[in-house]
C-alpha positions as CSV (number, residue, x, y, z in Angstrom):
1,X,230.4,207.0,140.5
2,X,230.7,209.4,137.8
3,X,232.9,207.9,134.9
4,X,233.8,211.6,134.1
5,X,233.0,215.3,135.0
6,X,229.4,215.7,133.6
7,X,228.6,219.6,132.7
8,X,225.2,220.2,131.8
9,X,223.7,223.2,129.5
10,X,220.0,223.1,129.6
11,X,218.9,225.3,126.9
12,X,215.0,226.2,126.6
13,X,215.4,227.6,123.4
14,X,213.0,231.0,121.9
15,X,213.0,233.9,119.2
16,X,212.8,236.3,121.8
17,X,213.8,234.7,125.2
18,X,216.8,232.2,126.0
19,X,216.6,230.4,128.8
20,X,219.8,228.6,129.8
21,X,221.0,226.2,133.2
22,X,224.4,225.3,133.8
23,X,225.0,222.2,135.6
24,X,228.1,220.7,137.1
25,X,227.0,217.3,138.2
26,X,224.2,217.0,140.0
27,X,224.6,220.9,141.4
28,X,223.0,224.0,139.4
29,X,225.4,226.1,139.1
30,X,224.3,228.7,136.7
31,X,220.8,229.8,135.3
32,X,219.4,232.7,133.5
33,X,217.3,234.1,130.1
34,X,218.5,236.1,127.8
35,X,216.8,238.4,125.7
36,X,217.0,238.3,122.3
37,X,216.2,241.4,121.4
38,X,215.0,243.1,117.6
39,X,213.5,241.5,114.5
40,X,214.4,237.8,113.1
41,X,217.7,237.7,111.7
42,X,221.2,235.9,110.5
43,X,222.6,238.6,113.0
44,X,220.0,237.6,115.5
45,X,220.7,234.2,115.1
46,X,224.1,234.4,114.9
47,X,224.1,236.3,118.5
48,X,222.2,233.3,120.5
49,X,224.8,230.9,119.1
50,X,227.4,233.1,120.4
51,X,225.9,233.2,123.6
52,X,225.3,228.9,123.8
53,X,228.6,228.7,122.9
54,X,230.3,231.2,125.2
55,X,228.5,229.5,127.9
56,X,229.8,226.3,126.7
57,X,233.3,227.5,126.7
58,X,233.4,228.9,129.7
59,X,231.5,226.3,132.0
60,X,233.4,223.5,130.0
61,X,230.0,221.8,128.7
62,X,230.2,218.2,127.6
63,X,226.4,217.5,127.4
64,X,223.4,220.0,126.2
65,X,219.9,219.0,127.1
66,X,217.9,221.2,124.8
67,X,213.9,221.4,124.8
68,X,212.7,219.4,121.8
69,X,210.0,221.6,119.7
70,X,206.4,221.3,119.6
71,X,204.4,221.2,116.6
72,X,201.9,223.6,117.5
73,X,204.0,225.8,119.5
74,X,207.0,226.1,117.0
75,X,207.7,228.1,113.9
76,X,210.5,228.3,111.0
77,X,212.5,230.6,112.8
78,X,213.0,228.6,116.3
79,X,213.3,225.6,113.5
80,X,216.3,227.3,112.1
81,X,217.1,227.8,115.5
82,X,216.9,224.9,117.3
83,X,219.5,223.3,113.6
84,X,221.9,225.7,114.5
85,X,222.3,224.8,118.0
86,X,222.5,221.3,116.7
87,X,225.1,221.8,114.9
88,X,227.0,223.7,117.2
89,X,227.1,220.8,119.1
90,X,228.5,218.3,116.3
91,X,231.3,220.5,115.7
92,X,232.0,221.2,119.4
93,X,231.4,217.2,120.0
94,X,228.5,217.6,122.5
95,X,226.2,215.1,123.1
96,X,222.5,216.1,123.2
97,X,219.9,214.9,125.1
98,X,216.6,216.0,124.2
99,X,212.9,216.1,126.0
100,X,210.0,217.5,125.1
101,X,207.9,219.6,128.4
102,X,205.7,216.3,128.6
103,X,208.5,214.1,128.7
104,X,210.7,215.9,131.7
105,X,206.9,216.6,133.5
106,X,206.7,212.6,133.7
107,X,209.5,212.1,133.8
108,X,210.3,214.8,137.1
109,X,207.0,215.1,138.5
110,X,206.3,211.4,138.7
111,X,202.5,211.4,140.9
112,X,201.9,215.2,140.5
113,X,199.7,216.5,137.8
114,X,201.7,217.3,135.5
115,X,202.2,221.7,134.2
116,X,204.8,223.3,133.9
117,X,203.6,225.2,137.6
118,X,204.4,221.7,139.8
119,X,207.6,221.3,137.4
120,X,208.8,225.1,138.8
121,X,208.0,224.2,142.2
122,X,210.0,220.3,141.7
123,X,213.2,222.8,140.2
124,X,212.9,224.9,143.8
125,X,212.7,222.0,145.5
126,X,215.1,219.9,143.9
127,X,217.6,223.3,143.9
128,X,216.7,225.8,146.6
129,X,218.9,228.4,144.8
130,X,215.8,229.0,143.0
131,X,213.5,230.2,145.7
132,X,214.2,234.3,145.2
133,X,213.0,233.2,141.1
134,X,209.9,231.6,142.2
135,X,209.3,234.5,144.3
136,X,209.5,236.5,141.2
137,X,207.8,234.9,139.4
138,X,204.3,235.2,141.4
139,X,204.4,238.4,141.0
140,X,204.5,238.4,137.3
141,X,201.7,238.1,134.7
142,X,204.2,236.5,132.3
143,X,205.7,233.8,133.9
144,X,208.8,235.0,132.4
145,X,210.7,232.8,134.3
146,X,208.7,229.6,133.5
147,X,211.4,229.4,130.6
148,X,213.8,229.5,133.4
149,X,213.0,226.4,135.4
150,X,212.1,224.6,132.2
151,X,216.2,224.8,131.7
152,X,216.3,223.8,134.8
153,X,214.5,220.9,134.3
154,X,215.9,219.6,131.2
155,X,219.3,219.6,132.7
156,X,218.1,217.8,136.3
157,X,216.5,215.7,133.5
158,X,219.6,215.0,131.5
159,X,221.6,214.3,134.6
160,X,219.8,211.7,136.2
161,X,219.2,210.2,132.4
162,X,223.0,210.0,132.7
163,X,223.1,208.3,135.7
164,X,220.8,205.9,134.8
165,X,222.9,205.1,132.0
166,X,225.9,204.6,134.0
167,X,223.9,202.2,136.5
168,X,222.9,199.9,133.6
169,X,226.4,199.0,132.5
């Protein structure tokens, strides 16, 4: 039994794309990828933070599931964006759960081979509403939607971790 309503915003941050998922409890409610157009600038960061802030307010978010940056696949711009997301969470008093993609794969895939494709398939299996997204992904060569599947996996893992914490108490 849940002690409080839990609404999670899964965020896979990027300097060009912002992948988001919204969970109301265990139910995947919304998923999307927001294109962040233009050169990197203060204005672009503000747009990204505004998108996240509006989504958090609209869905009464109380937890953010945020992708940990991989040191080899990061940049000062991406690190700045993540620090701004964390600052937003502090201002709004939102709990932040962070996971690397490897942690998510180990946590959610159990015995399966750990890779992004299997993670996406697991998310479609857990959330059949994503079947259309998977079919689109098979057509694209740049794997555009993988970012979104990762945002969904972040939200899923955050909810499961929340349930585990309830079971411990």
